[in-house]
C-alpha angles and dihedrals in degrees: 000000000000134000095270093049093048092048090051094044102041105016120205094292103048122192118254087249090061097049097086090054091049090050090050092051092048093049093047090051090047091052093054122098112269095255091052098047119110098217093181089058089046092052092050091050088051091051091048088053091043088055091052088057098210117154090211087070097059094089093040088058092042093053090049090050091051096046093094143353092255091050091047089055096041100047108070117222089234088071089071089066107065089128090049134274099270094044090050093050091049093047092051092046092050094046096071099198122127091244089054093048090049091049092047091050091050092044091051091049093050090047090052089050091056098254089132099043106138091358119166130166094228095050092046091051091048094049092048094045089056090053093054100034102043 
C-alpha cells in the first residue's frame, strides 16, 4: 500500500474499525530498513492516528518516528498529540516505560523551543487536511 491508496481507502478520519490496520501498516513500515521505508505513507498513518485522538497511539507514533533518521525528520512531533498536548504529556509521564520517558523529554524540549506555540488539535487537523485534500 502507498500513501495514495491509504488516503483513498481510509481517508483522513478513519473509522475505529480501520485503526488496527493503519497501526499495522505503520508498524510494518517502521520495521523496514531505512532505505525501504515509505516515510510519506508513515506520515499519513500518523495523521490518521492523530485524528483518532487515542492516547494508546502516542507510543505507536513515537516508535515510528524514531525508526530512522528520515522518519524522525518526516513525522512531526505534533502528530503525537492527537488527544491534546496536556493529555499526551500526562499519558507519557504515567506510562513509565523508557520509550515514554524518551518521548516525553523530546516533547518537552520541543514545547520549550516553541514548536507548540498556539497548538490546537483542531487547527493541526485542519491544516494537515488542507495539505492532503487540496
